py3Dmol code that shows the C-alpha trace and the ligand (Angstrom):
import py3Dmol

protein = """\
ATOM      1  CA  UNK A   1     241.906 134.255  95.594  1.00  0.00           C
ATOM      2  CA  UNK A   2     244.689 133.213  93.193  1.00  0.00           C
ATOM      3  CA  UNK A   3     244.178 132.336  89.445  1.00  0.00           C
ATOM      4  CA  UNK A   4     246.042 129.120  89.852  1.00  0.00           C
ATOM      5  CA  UNK A   5     247.846 127.139  92.535  1.00  0.00           C
ATOM      6  CA  UNK A   6     249.940 124.011  92.408  1.00  0.00           C
ATOM      7  CA  UNK A   7     250.630 121.642  95.240  1.00  0.00           C
ATOM      8  CA  UNK A   8     252.254 118.196  95.673  1.00  0.00           C
ATOM      9  CA  UNK A   9     251.908 115.586  98.350  1.00  0.00           C
ATOM     10  CA  UNK A  10     253.613 112.287  98.996  1.00  0.00           C
ATOM     11  CA  UNK A  11     252.137 108.827  99.141  1.00  0.00           C
ATOM     12  CA  UNK A  12     252.490 106.986 102.429  1.00  0.00           C
ATOM     13  CA  UNK A  13     252.902 103.409 103.602  1.00  0.00           C
ATOM     14  CA  UNK A  14     251.192 102.452 106.828  1.00  0.00           C
ATOM     15  CA  UNK A  15     253.189 100.440 109.304  1.00  0.00           C
ATOM     16  CA  UNK A  16     250.150 100.125 111.638  1.00  0.00           C
ATOM     17  CA  UNK A  17     247.195  99.963 109.255  1.00  0.00           C
ATOM     18  CA  UNK A  18     243.936 101.859 109.189  1.00  0.00           C
ATOM     19  CA  UNK A  19     241.578  98.935 108.488  1.00  0.00           C
ATOM     20  CA  UNK A  20     237.958  99.096 109.459  1.00  0.00           C
ATOM     21  CA  UNK A  21     235.886 102.230 109.985  1.00  0.00           C
ATOM     22  CA  UNK A  22     233.697 103.365 112.949  1.00  0.00           C
ATOM     23  CA  UNK A  23     230.083 104.165 111.841  1.00  0.00           C
ATOM     24  CA  UNK A  24     230.997 103.279 108.217  1.00  0.00           C
ATOM     25  CA  UNK A  25     227.459 104.136 107.073  1.00  0.00           C
ATOM     26  CA  UNK A  26     228.080 107.853 107.790  1.00  0.00           C
ATOM     27  CA  UNK A  27     230.811 107.935 105.036  1.00  0.00           C
ATOM     28  CA  UNK A  28     233.109 110.055 107.293  1.00  0.00           C
ATOM     29  CA  UNK A  29     236.071 107.868 107.382  1.00  0.00           C
ATOM     30  CA  UNK A  30     236.549 107.511 111.097  1.00  0.00           C
ATOM     31  CA  UNK A  31     239.131 104.798 111.825  1.00  0.00           C
ATOM     32  CA  UNK A  32     238.438 101.786 114.080  1.00  0.00           C
ATOM     33  CA  UNK A  33     242.089 102.161 115.315  1.00  0.00           C
ATOM     34  CA  UNK A  34     245.008 104.617 115.203  1.00  0.00           C
ATOM     35  CA  UNK A  35     247.574 104.238 112.450  1.00  0.00           C
ATOM     36  CA  UNK A  36     251.119 105.460 111.659  1.00  0.00           C
ATOM     37  CA  UNK A  37     252.702 105.825 108.206  1.00  0.00           C
ATOM     38  CA  UNK A  38     255.974 106.614 106.520  1.00  0.00           C
ATOM     39  CA  UNK A  39     255.610 109.330 103.800  1.00  0.00           C
ATOM     40  CA  UNK A  40     257.274 108.413 100.453  1.00  0.00           C
ATOM     41  CA  UNK A  41     258.754 111.571  98.987  1.00  0.00           C
ATOM     42  CA  UNK A  42     259.651 109.540  95.905  1.00  0.00           C
ATOM     43  CA  UNK A  43     256.003 108.938  95.108  1.00  0.00           C
ATOM     44  CA  UNK A  44     254.274 112.268  94.803  1.00  0.00           C
ATOM     45  CA  UNK A  45     251.050 113.516  93.191  1.00  0.00           C
ATOM     46  CA  UNK A  46     251.071 117.075  91.808  1.00  0.00           C
ATOM     47  CA  UNK A  47     247.809 118.859  91.548  1.00  0.00           C
ATOM     48  CA  UNK A  48     247.140 122.221  89.907  1.00  0.00           C
ATOM     49  CA  UNK A  49     243.801 124.044  90.643  1.00  0.00           C
ATOM     50  CA  UNK A  50     242.923 126.952  88.315  1.00  0.00           C
ATOM     51  CA  UNK A  51     240.019 129.308  87.962  1.00  0.00           C
ATOM     52  CA  UNK A  52     238.653 129.110  84.362  1.00  0.00           C
ATOM     53  CA  UNK A  53     235.652 130.317  82.420  1.00  0.00           C
ATOM     54  CA  UNK A  54     233.645 129.234  79.509  1.00  0.00           C
ATOM     55  CA  UNK A  55     232.924 125.779  80.889  1.00  0.00           C
ATOM     56  CA  UNK A  56     229.437 124.521  81.830  1.00  0.00           C
ATOM     57  CA  UNK A  57     230.451 122.215  84.750  1.00  0.00           C
ATOM     58  CA  UNK A  58     231.653 123.937  87.997  1.00  0.00           C
ATOM     59  CA  UNK A  59     234.611 121.375  88.312  1.00  0.00           C
ATOM     60  CA  UNK A  60     236.526 119.692  85.552  1.00  0.00           C
ATOM     61  CA  UNK A  61     239.533 117.282  85.552  1.00  0.00           C
ATOM     62  CA  UNK A  62     242.400 116.950  83.129  1.00  0.00           C
ATOM     63  CA  UNK A  63     245.773 115.352  83.244  1.00  0.00           C
ATOM     64  CA  UNK A  64     248.510 117.630  84.349  1.00  0.00           C
ATOM     65  CA  UNK A  65     250.993 117.580  81.433  1.00  0.00           C
ATOM     66  CA  UNK A  66     254.588 118.284  82.563  1.00  0.00           C
ATOM     67  CA  UNK A  67     257.907 116.613  81.895  1.00  0.00           C
ATOM     68  CA  UNK A  68     258.612 113.768  84.323  1.00  0.00           C
ATOM     69  CA  UNK A  69     254.924 113.348  85.351  1.00  0.00           C
ATOM     70  CA  UNK A  70     252.434 110.642  84.449  1.00  0.00           C
ATOM     71  CA  UNK A  71     248.786 111.143  84.294  1.00  0.00           C
ATOM     72  CA  UNK A  72     246.841 108.788  86.404  1.00  0.00           C
ATOM     73  CA  UNK A  73     244.172 106.510  84.831  1.00  0.00           C
ATOM     74  CA  UNK A  74     241.015 107.783  86.495  1.00  0.00           C
ATOM     75  CA  UNK A  75     237.768 105.904  86.097  1.00  0.00           C
ATOM     76  CA  UNK A  76     234.597 107.853  85.736  1.00  0.00           C
ATOM     77  CA  UNK A  77     233.865 106.984  89.455  1.00  0.00           C
ATOM     78  CA  UNK A  78     237.379 108.080  90.408  1.00  0.00           C
ATOM     79  CA  UNK A  79     237.111 111.355  88.625  1.00  0.00           C
ATOM     80  CA  UNK A  80     233.734 112.075  90.274  1.00  0.00           C
ATOM     81  CA  UNK A  81     235.081 111.309  93.683  1.00  0.00           C
ATOM     82  CA  UNK A  82     238.102 113.574  93.073  1.00  0.00           C
ATOM     83  CA  UNK A  83     236.022 116.482  91.783  1.00  0.00           C
ATOM     84  CA  UNK A  84     233.504 116.090  94.675  1.00  0.00           C
ATOM     85  CA  UNK A  85     236.371 116.380  97.054  1.00  0.00           C
ATOM     86  CA  UNK A  86     237.377 119.631  95.501  1.00  0.00           C
ATOM     87  CA  UNK A  87     233.832 120.933  96.110  1.00  0.00           C
ATOM     88  CA  UNK A  88     233.986 119.584  99.693  1.00  0.00           C
ATOM     89  CA  UNK A  89     237.231 121.404 100.424  1.00  0.00           C
ATOM     90  CA  UNK A  90     235.863 124.646  99.139  1.00  0.00           C
ATOM     91  CA  UNK A  91     232.819 124.342 101.374  1.00  0.00           C
ATOM     92  CA  UNK A  92     234.936 123.419 104.405  1.00  0.00           C
ATOM     93  CA  UNK A  93     237.232 126.441 103.905  1.00  0.00           C
ATOM     94  CA  UNK A  94     234.347 128.734 103.287  1.00  0.00           C
ATOM     95  CA  UNK A  95     235.305 129.482  99.639  1.00  0.00           C
ATOM     96  CA  UNK A  96     232.664 130.069  96.866  1.00  0.00           C
ATOM     97  CA  UNK A  97     232.974 130.094  93.102  1.00  0.00           C
ATOM     98  CA  UNK A  98     232.803 133.501  91.489  1.00  0.00           C
ATOM     99  CA  UNK A  99     229.837 133.831  89.074  1.00  0.00           C
ATOM    100  CA  UNK A 100     230.359 132.090  85.753  1.00  0.00           C
ATOM    101  CA  UNK A 101     233.725 130.564  86.812  1.00  0.00           C
ATOM    102  CA  UNK A 102     234.763 126.939  87.053  1.00  0.00           C
ATOM    103  CA  UNK A 103     237.659 125.224  88.659  1.00  0.00           C
ATOM    104  CA  UNK A 104     240.054 123.146  86.539  1.00  0.00           C
ATOM    105  CA  UNK A 105     241.819 120.403  88.417  1.00  0.00           C
ATOM    106  CA  UNK A 106     244.824 118.989  86.751  1.00  0.00           C
ATOM    107  CA  UNK A 107     246.815 116.072  88.387  1.00  0.00           C
ATOM    108  CA  UNK A 108     249.676 113.698  87.695  1.00  0.00           C
ATOM    109  CA  UNK A 109     252.053 111.472  89.570  1.00  0.00           C
ATOM    110  CA  UNK A 110     255.814 111.586  89.562  1.00  0.00           C
ATOM    111  CA  UNK A 111     255.881 107.793  89.847  1.00  0.00           C
ATOM    112  CA  UNK A 112     254.543 105.252  87.295  1.00  0.00           C
ATOM    113  CA  UNK A 113     250.740 105.272  87.547  1.00  0.00           C
ATOM    114  CA  UNK A 114     250.461 101.699  86.423  1.00  0.00           C
ATOM    115  CA  UNK A 115     252.776  99.997  88.865  1.00  0.00           C
ATOM    116  CA  UNK A 116     250.215  99.070  91.515  1.00  0.00           C
ATOM    117  CA  UNK A 117     251.196 101.791  93.960  1.00  0.00           C
ATOM    118  CA  UNK A 118     248.222 103.445  95.553  1.00  0.00           C
ATOM    119  CA  UNK A 119     247.934 107.087  94.744  1.00  0.00           C
ATOM    120  CA  UNK A 120     244.691 107.986  96.436  1.00  0.00           C
ATOM    121  CA  UNK A 121     246.522 109.194  99.610  1.00  0.00           C
ATOM    122  CA  UNK A 122     248.914 111.453  97.694  1.00  0.00           C
ATOM    123  CA  UNK A 123     246.158 112.692  95.267  1.00  0.00           C
ATOM    124  CA  UNK A 124     243.568 113.596  97.857  1.00  0.00           C
ATOM    125  CA  UNK A 125     246.232 115.366 100.057  1.00  0.00           C
ATOM    126  CA  UNK A 126     247.637 117.308  97.011  1.00  0.00           C
ATOM    127  CA  UNK A 127     244.072 118.230  95.892  1.00  0.00           C
ATOM    128  CA  UNK A 128     243.169 119.504  99.381  1.00  0.00           C
ATOM    129  CA  UNK A 129     246.403 121.629  99.462  1.00  0.00           C
ATOM    130  CA  UNK A 130     245.795 122.981  95.930  1.00  0.00           C
ATOM    131  CA  UNK A 131     242.202 124.179  96.640  1.00  0.00           C
ATOM    132  CA  UNK A 132     243.245 125.580 100.064  1.00  0.00           C
ATOM    133  CA  UNK A 133     246.294 127.393  98.310  1.00  0.00           C
ATOM    134  CA  UNK A 134     243.981 128.646  95.408  1.00  0.00           C
ATOM    135  CA  UNK A 135     241.626 130.317  97.895  1.00  0.00           C
ATOM    136  CA  UNK A 136     244.469 131.404 100.278  1.00  0.00           C
ATOM    137  CA  UNK A 137     243.018 129.469 103.200  1.00  0.00           C
ATOM    138  CA  UNK A 138     244.614 130.174 106.537  1.00  0.00           C
ATOM    139  CA  UNK A 139     243.628 126.822 108.051  1.00  0.00           C
ATOM    140  CA  UNK A 140     246.361 124.853 109.812  1.00  0.00           C
ATOM    141  CA  UNK A 141     247.855 121.780 108.214  1.00  0.00           C
ATOM    142  CA  UNK A 142     246.110 119.573 110.760  1.00  0.00           C
ATOM    143  CA  UNK A 143     242.759 121.087 109.859  1.00  0.00           C
ATOM    144  CA  UNK A 144     243.474 120.629 106.173  1.00  0.00           C
ATOM    145  CA  UNK A 145     244.477 116.984 106.895  1.00  0.00           C
ATOM    146  CA  UNK A 146     241.133 116.511 108.635  1.00  0.00           C
ATOM    147  CA  UNK A 147     239.314 117.852 105.567  1.00  0.00           C
ATOM    148  CA  UNK A 148     241.377 115.583 103.350  1.00  0.00           C
ATOM    149  CA  UNK A 149     240.510 112.604 105.577  1.00  0.00           C
ATOM    150  CA  UNK A 150     236.851 113.032 104.528  1.00  0.00           C
ATOM    151  CA  UNK A 151     237.886 112.397 100.897  1.00  0.00           C
ATOM    152  CA  UNK A 152     240.362 109.598 101.541  1.00  0.00           C
ATOM    153  CA  UNK A 153     241.100 108.456 105.093  1.00  0.00           C
ATOM    154  CA  UNK A 154     244.776 107.589 104.637  1.00  0.00           C
ATOM    155  CA  UNK A 155     245.384 110.882 102.806  1.00  0.00           C
ATOM    156  CA  UNK A 156     245.383 112.723 106.169  1.00  0.00           C
ATOM    157  CA  UNK A 157     248.718 111.219 107.031  1.00  0.00           C
ATOM    158  CA  UNK A 158     250.367 112.387 103.855  1.00  0.00           C
ATOM    159  CA  UNK A 159     250.440 115.965 105.201  1.00  0.00           C
ATOM    160  CA  UNK A 160     253.229 115.003 107.613  1.00  0.00           C
ATOM    161  CA  UNK A 161     256.807 114.140 106.595  1.00  0.00           C
ATOM    162  CA  UNK A 162     258.321 111.716 107.234  1.00  0.00           C
ATOM    163  CA  UNK A 163     255.997 110.180 109.854  1.00  0.00           C
ATOM    164  CA  UNK A 164     252.216 110.713 110.138  1.00  0.00           C
ATOM    165  CA  UNK A 165     250.121 109.459 113.004  1.00  0.00           C
ATOM    166  CA  UNK A 166     246.333 109.407 112.890  1.00  0.00           C
ATOM    167  CA  UNK A 167     244.346 108.720 115.994  1.00  0.00           C
ATOM    168  CA  UNK A 168     241.093 109.818 117.544  1.00  0.00           C
ATOM    169  CA  UNK A 169     242.338 113.432 117.817  1.00  0.00           C
ATOM    170  CA  UNK A 170     243.171 113.579 114.115  1.00  0.00           C
ATOM    171  CA  UNK A 171     246.379 113.383 112.094  1.00  0.00           C
ATOM    172  CA  UNK A 172     249.729 115.064 112.950  1.00  0.00           C
ATOM    173  CA  UNK A 173     253.443 114.518 112.660  1.00  0.00           C
ATOM    174  CA  UNK A 174     254.927 111.855 114.817  1.00  0.00           C
ATOM    175  CA  UNK A 175     258.137 113.344 116.424  1.00  0.00           C
ATOM    176  CA  UNK A 176     261.280 111.803 117.620  1.00  0.00           C
ATOM    177  CA  UNK A 177     261.381 108.901 115.086  1.00  0.00           C
ATOM    178  CA  UNK A 178     264.256 108.176 112.665  1.00  0.00           C
ATOM    179  CA  UNK A 179     264.361 110.658 109.741  1.00  0.00           C
ATOM    180  CA  UNK A 180     264.564 110.053 106.023  1.00  0.00           C
ATOM    181  CA  UNK A 181     268.318 110.524 106.210  1.00  0.00           C
ATOM    182  CA  UNK A 182     268.586 107.345 108.267  1.00  0.00           C
ATOM    183  CA  UNK A 183     266.256 105.187 106.169  1.00  0.00           C
ATOM    184  CA  UNK A 184     265.847 103.759 102.706  1.00  0.00           C
ATOM    185  CA  UNK A 185     262.719 102.434 101.115  1.00  0.00           C
ATOM    186  CA  UNK A 186     261.842 100.319  98.145  1.00  0.00           C
ATOM    187  CA  UNK A 187     258.656  98.850  96.762  1.00  0.00           C
ATOM    188  CA  UNK A 188     258.955  95.504  95.129  1.00  0.00           C
ATOM    189  CA  UNK A 189     256.282  95.487  92.445  1.00  0.00           C
ATOM    190  CA  UNK A 190     255.319  91.962  91.690  1.00  0.00           C
ATOM    191  CA  UNK A 191     251.831  92.639  90.239  1.00  0.00           C
ATOM    192  CA  UNK A 192     250.684  95.912  88.731  1.00  0.00           C
ATOM    193  CA  UNK A 193     247.064  94.958  87.899  1.00  0.00           C
ATOM    194  CA  UNK A 194     244.124  96.819  89.329  1.00  0.00           C
ATOM    195  CA  UNK A 195     242.672  95.827  92.726  1.00  0.00           C
ATOM    196  CA  UNK A 196     239.639  93.647  92.474  1.00  0.00           C
ATOM    197  CA  UNK A 197     238.425  94.632  95.973  1.00  0.00           C
ATOM    198  CA  UNK A 198     238.768  98.321  96.646  1.00  0.00           C
ATOM    199  CA  UNK A 199     240.017  99.532 100.092  1.00  0.00           C
ATOM    200  CA  UNK A 200     236.496 100.990 100.830  1.00  0.00           C
ATOM    201  CA  UNK A 201     235.069  97.525 100.312  1.00  0.00           C
ATOM    202  CA  UNK A 202     237.886  95.996 102.369  1.00  0.00           C
ATOM    203  CA  UNK A 203     237.096  98.391 105.273  1.00  0.00           C
ATOM    204  CA  UNK A 204     233.531  97.110 105.306  1.00  0.00           C
ATOM    205  CA  UNK A 205     234.223  93.461 104.841  1.00  0.00           C
ATOM    206  CA  UNK A 206     236.831  92.995 107.544  1.00  0.00           C
ATOM    207  CA  UNK A 207     234.139  93.602 110.201  1.00  0.00           C
ATOM    208  CA  UNK A 208     232.686  90.230 109.263  1.00  0.00           C
ATOM    209  CA  UNK A 209     235.881  88.380 110.285  1.00  0.00           C
ATOM    210  CA  UNK A 210     235.734  86.712 113.695  1.00  0.00           C
ATOM    211  CA  UNK A 211     239.355  88.009 114.141  1.00  0.00           C
ATOM    212  CA  UNK A 212     238.114  91.592 113.912  1.00  0.00           C
ATOM    213  CA  UNK A 213     236.988  91.243 117.592  1.00  0.00           C
ATOM    214  CA  UNK A 214     239.972  92.635 119.493  1.00  0.00           C
ATOM    215  CA  UNK A 215     241.573  94.086 116.351  1.00  0.00           C
ATOM    216  CA  UNK A 216     241.380  97.707 117.411  1.00  0.00           C
ATOM    217  CA  UNK A 217     242.891  97.025 120.748  1.00  0.00           C
ATOM    218  CA  UNK A 218     245.632  94.868 119.185  1.00  0.00           C
ATOM    219  CA  UNK A 219     246.448  97.643 116.740  1.00  0.00           C
ATOM    220  CA  UNK A 220     246.547 100.278 119.463  1.00  0.00           C
ATOM    221  CA  UNK A 221     248.909  98.132 121.554  1.00  0.00           C
ATOM    222  CA  UNK A 222     251.141  97.425 118.566  1.00  0.00           C
ATOM    223  CA  UNK A 223     251.255 101.137 117.715  1.00  0.00           C
ATOM    224  CA  UNK A 224     252.352 102.009 121.287  1.00  0.00           C
ATOM    225  CA  UNK A 225     255.100  99.418 121.170  1.00  0.00           C
ATOM    226  CA  UNK A 226     256.198 100.365 117.655  1.00  0.00           C
ATOM    227  CA  UNK A 227     256.495 104.063 118.533  1.00  0.00           C
ATOM    228  CA  UNK A 228     258.576 103.201 121.593  1.00  0.00           C
ATOM    229  CA  UNK A 229     260.894 100.984 119.488  1.00  0.00           C
ATOM    230  CA  UNK A 230     261.238 103.528 116.671  1.00  0.00           C
ATOM    231  CA  UNK A 231     262.078 106.287 119.237  1.00  0.00           C
ATOM    232  CA  UNK A 232     264.798 104.080 120.721  1.00  0.00           C
ATOM    233  CA  UNK A 233     266.124 102.916 117.336  1.00  0.00           C
ATOM    234  CA  UNK A 234     268.847 105.657 117.179  1.00  0.00           C
ATOM    235  CA  UNK A 235     269.985 105.147 120.815  1.00  0.00           C
ATOM    236  CA  UNK A 236     272.168 102.728 122.723  1.00  0.00           C
ATOM    237  CA  UNK A 237     270.100  99.646 122.320  1.00  0.00           C
ATOM    238  CA  UNK A 238     269.143 100.825 118.823  1.00  0.00           C
ATOM    239  CA  UNK A 239     269.728  97.507 117.031  1.00  0.00           C
ATOM    240  CA  UNK A 240     267.489  95.634 119.440  1.00  0.00           C
ATOM    241  CA  UNK A 241     264.817  98.259 119.376  1.00  0.00           C
ATOM    242  CA  UNK A 242     264.886  98.380 115.543  1.00  0.00           C
ATOM    243  CA  UNK A 243     264.691  94.690 115.234  1.00  0.00           C
ATOM    244  CA  UNK A 244     261.671  94.517 117.533  1.00  0.00           C
ATOM    245  CA  UNK A 245     260.058  97.230 115.391  1.00  0.00           C
ATOM    246  CA  UNK A 246     260.683  94.957 112.415  1.00  0.00           C
ATOM    247  CA  UNK A 247     258.822  92.085 114.099  1.00  0.00           C
ATOM    248  CA  UNK A 248     255.919  94.338 115.000  1.00  0.00           C
ATOM    249  CA  UNK A 249     255.527  95.693 111.462  1.00  0.00           C
ATOM    250  CA  UNK A 250     255.696  92.114 109.947  1.00  0.00           C
ATOM    251  CA  UNK A 251     252.966  90.970 112.465  1.00  0.00           C
ATOM    252  CA  UNK A 252     250.820  93.898 111.646  1.00  0.00           C
ATOM    253  CA  UNK A 253     251.032  93.402 107.876  1.00  0.00           C
ATOM    254  CA  UNK A 254     249.959  89.730 108.349  1.00  0.00           C
ATOM    255  CA  UNK A 255     247.263  90.750 110.861  1.00  0.00           C
ATOM    256  CA  UNK A 256     245.569  92.925 108.152  1.00  0.00           C
ATOM    257  CA  UNK A 257     245.939  90.266 105.430  1.00  0.00           C
ATOM    258  CA  UNK A 258     244.642  87.533 107.669  1.00  0.00           C
ATOM    259  CA  UNK A 259     241.585  89.758 108.375  1.00  0.00           C
ATOM    260  CA  UNK A 260     241.004  89.801 104.589  1.00  0.00           C
ATOM    261  CA  UNK A 261     241.297  86.080 104.307  1.00  0.00           C
ATOM    262  CA  UNK A 262     238.997  85.386 107.193  1.00  0.00           C
ATOM    263  CA  UNK A 263     236.267  87.836 106.153  1.00  0.00           C
ATOM    264  CA  UNK A 264     232.965  86.626 104.716  1.00  0.00           C
ATOM    265  CA  UNK A 265     233.168  86.450 101.820  1.00  0.00           C
ATOM    266  CA  UNK A 266     236.947  86.060 102.045  1.00  0.00           C
ATOM    267  CA  UNK A 267     239.315  87.951  99.734  1.00  0.00           C
ATOM    268  CA  UNK A 268     243.047  88.486  99.447  1.00  0.00           C
ATOM    269  CA  UNK A 269     245.685  90.532  97.512  1.00  0.00           C
ATOM    270  CA  UNK A 270     248.772  88.417  97.685  1.00  0.00           C
ATOM    271  CA  UNK A 271     250.081  86.586  94.673  1.00  0.00           C
ATOM    272  CA  UNK A 272     252.602  83.775  94.740  1.00  0.00           C
ATOM    273  CA  UNK A 273     255.378  86.314  94.015  1.00  0.00           C
ATOM    274  CA  UNK A 274     254.475  88.307  97.143  1.00  0.00           C
ATOM    275  CA  UNK A 275     255.181  85.167  99.234  1.00  0.00           C
ATOM    276  CA  UNK A 276     258.344  84.525  97.192  1.00  0.00           C
ATOM    277  CA  UNK A 277     259.590  87.968  98.221  1.00  0.00           C
ATOM    278  CA  UNK A 278     258.650  87.541 101.827  1.00  0.00           C
ATOM    279  CA  UNK A 279     260.434  84.209 102.176  1.00  0.00           C
ATOM    280  CA  UNK A 280     263.453  85.601 100.435  1.00  0.00           C
ATOM    281  CA  UNK A 281     263.565  88.471 102.997  1.00  0.00           C
ATOM    282  CA  UNK A 282     263.272  85.835 105.745  1.00  0.00           C
ATOM    283  CA  UNK A 283     266.160  83.883 104.303  1.00  0.00           C
ATOM    284  CA  UNK A 284     268.357  86.962 103.937  1.00  0.00           C
ATOM    285  CA  UNK A 285     267.490  88.077 107.453  1.00  0.00           C
ATOM    286  CA  UNK A 286     268.723  84.759 108.878  1.00  0.00           C
ATOM    287  CA  UNK A 287     271.910  84.973 106.871  1.00  0.00           C
ATOM    288  CA  UNK A 288     272.711  88.616 107.863  1.00  0.00           C
ATOM    289  CA  UNK A 289     271.562  88.177 111.512  1.00  0.00           C
ATOM    290  CA  UNK A 290     274.816  86.209 112.093  1.00  0.00           C
ATOM    291  CA  UNK A 291     276.111  89.752 112.656  1.00  0.00           C
ATOM    292  CA  UNK A 292     274.789  91.122 116.012  1.00  0.00           C
ATOM    293  CA  UNK A 293     274.614  94.692 114.574  1.00  0.00           C
ATOM    294  CA  UNK A 294     272.365  93.663 111.661  1.00  0.00           C
ATOM    295  CA  UNK A 295     269.057  95.553 111.451  1.00  0.00           C
ATOM    296  CA  UNK A 296     266.238  93.684 109.806  1.00  0.00           C
ATOM    297  CA  UNK A 297     264.155  95.885 107.492  1.00  0.00           C
ATOM    298  CA  UNK A 298     260.605  96.818 108.200  1.00  0.00           C
ATOM    299  CA  UNK A 299     258.497  94.781 105.742  1.00  0.00           C
ATOM    300  CA  UNK A 300     254.875  95.504 104.966  1.00  0.00           C
ATOM    301  CA  UNK A 301     252.110  95.071 102.310  1.00  0.00           C
ATOM    302  CA  UNK A 302     249.413  97.551 101.651  1.00  0.00           C
ATOM    303  CA  UNK A 303     245.993  96.341 100.584  1.00  0.00           C
ATOM    304  CA  UNK A 304     247.799  94.899  97.469  1.00  0.00           C
ATOM    305  CA  UNK A 305     250.296  92.238  96.424  1.00  0.00           C
ATOM    306  CA  UNK A 306     253.488  94.463  96.401  1.00  0.00           C
ATOM    307  CA  UNK A 307     256.022  94.444  99.252  1.00  0.00           C
ATOM    308  CA  UNK A 308     257.263  97.590 100.818  1.00  0.00           C
ATOM    309  CA  UNK A 309     260.701  97.393 102.591  1.00  0.00           C
ATOM    310  CA  UNK A 310     262.068 100.116 104.821  1.00  0.00           C
ATOM    311  CA  UNK A 311     265.662  99.678 105.898  1.00  0.00           C
ATOM    312  CA  UNK A 312     268.277 101.358 107.983  1.00  0.00           C
ATOM    313  CA  UNK A 313     271.008 103.245 106.079  1.00  0.00           C
ATOM    314  CA  UNK A 314     273.982 101.258 107.094  1.00  0.00           C
ATOM    315  CA  UNK A 315     276.489  98.944 105.272  1.00  0.00           C
ATOM    316  CA  UNK A 316     274.921  95.690 106.274  1.00  0.00           C
ATOM    317  CA  UNK A 317     271.357  96.602 105.664  1.00  0.00           C
ATOM    318  CA  UNK A 318     272.151  98.204 102.274  1.00  0.00           C
ATOM    319  CA  UNK A 319     274.129  95.117 101.335  1.00  0.00           C
ATOM    320  CA  UNK A 320     270.995  93.041 102.185  1.00  0.00           C
ATOM    321  CA  UNK A 321     269.031  95.462 100.036  1.00  0.00           C
ATOM    322  CA  UNK A 322     271.336  94.942  97.070  1.00  0.00           C
ATOM    323  CA  UNK A 323     271.200  91.168  97.411  1.00  0.00           C
ATOM    324  CA  UNK A 324     267.448  91.241  97.618  1.00  0.00           C
ATOM    325  CA  UNK A 325     267.171  93.430  94.590  1.00  0.00           C
ATOM    326  CA  UNK A 326     269.455  91.095  92.560  1.00  0.00           C
ATOM    327  CA  UNK A 327     267.426  88.046  93.651  1.00  0.00           C
ATOM    328  CA  UNK A 328     264.010  89.451  92.805  1.00  0.00           C
ATOM    329  CA  UNK A 329     265.011  90.944  89.558  1.00  0.00           C
ATOM    330  CA  UNK A 330     263.522  88.169  87.426  1.00  0.00           C
ATOM    331  CA  UNK A 331     259.977  88.545  88.863  1.00  0.00           C
ATOM    332  CA  UNK A 332     259.689  92.034  90.543  1.00  0.00           C
ATOM    333  CA  UNK A 333     260.261  95.634  89.552  1.00  0.00           C
ATOM    334  CA  UNK A 334     261.935  97.821  92.194  1.00  0.00           C
ATOM    335  CA  UNK A 335     260.791 101.473  92.865  1.00  0.00           C
ATOM    336  CA  UNK A 336     262.559 103.678  95.374  1.00  0.00           C
ATOM    337  CA  UNK A 337     260.073 105.614  97.480  1.00  0.00           C
ATOM    338  CA  UNK A 338     262.651 107.813  99.312  1.00  0.00           C
ATOM    339  CA  UNK A 339     264.853 110.161  97.212  1.00  0.00           C
TER     340      UNK A 339
END
"""
ligand_1 = """\
14
LIG
O 242.305 105.499 102.695
P 241.742 104.234 102.330
O 240.329 104.214 102.540
O 242.150 103.996 100.842
O 242.269 103.140 103.205
C 243.663 102.700 103.238
C 243.803 101.476 103.953
C 245.181 100.802 103.804
O 245.979 101.357 102.771
C 245.055 99.360 103.520
C 245.936 100.965 105.108
C 246.497 102.301 105.479
O 246.451 102.660 106.641
O 246.913 103.068 104.582
"""
view = py3Dmol.view(width=600, height=400)
view.addModel(protein, "pdb")
view.setStyle({"model": 0}, {"cartoon": {"style": "trace"}})
view.addModel(ligand_1, "xyz")
view.setStyle({"model": 1}, {"stick": {}})
view.zoomTo()
view.show()
């Protein structure tokens, strides 16, 4: 066992969404369908786990104070969930607390904590890694991802950079897809207030939508097609394959948001500015598509109002990016997720 261990993990944005759980009552975060995400190395959570003494509770949390990092605003419930996960990881890796000792968990993000970007995936992944590192666990990264999944489902994909796939066999790296050197990402933050409906609640409620019937099959099929398109995106018919990927990602984002809106009771995350961004993107795509080599960006919303855009690093797509940034400046804040 070490005295202290620090780890960091990126946030991720799903292109095929994990929405809906199997046997939700068991609390084990088994997804109704497979998902794939892109890890955002510009949005990381850092967690330091240390062995301390002189404290009554076995696990305590504090903000990690370091230059360039921002402490997350954890509610009492959030803090409990986080510390319970530390305990879970210790149990799963077979580690025990030495007599009279406690574990201090310090965490912070290297992206603004108040900007409406989810940090649960990055924070649970980093916490799992920090505890595993502290106790010098020899478990594989896939096994650690599986333990992390029990704390926060989507966190299991944050172990894999840049692409994480999560299916019935667990989470692993998705190979053969375009790397970070080929892509840019930006999050257009139109609303940074806290979610009124948590993602745990959303997972439950979507099952009440009539459109949830067929949803797992639809998502699996879309995932198959998306993987195929992304694999071909660097090849001969790359422009066509990438643009098809863009359509699939757009459809998937709407699919999830329509599930929210057709649940009983219905709910939703979009605000007028989300739609303003989407229609601007559509307008710019139409303009730039006059060139046959133009690659439309992949556009998706998480369970929130902010718009994530992943583009191909080439002159046209970056010009579109600059124009989009200039046109949203008055109502959206831009954060780069890939550094
Ligand atoms: O990991 P959770 O329970 O916060 O669920 C995340 C669900 C979405 O972010 C909406 C989609 C996804 O796959 O990340």
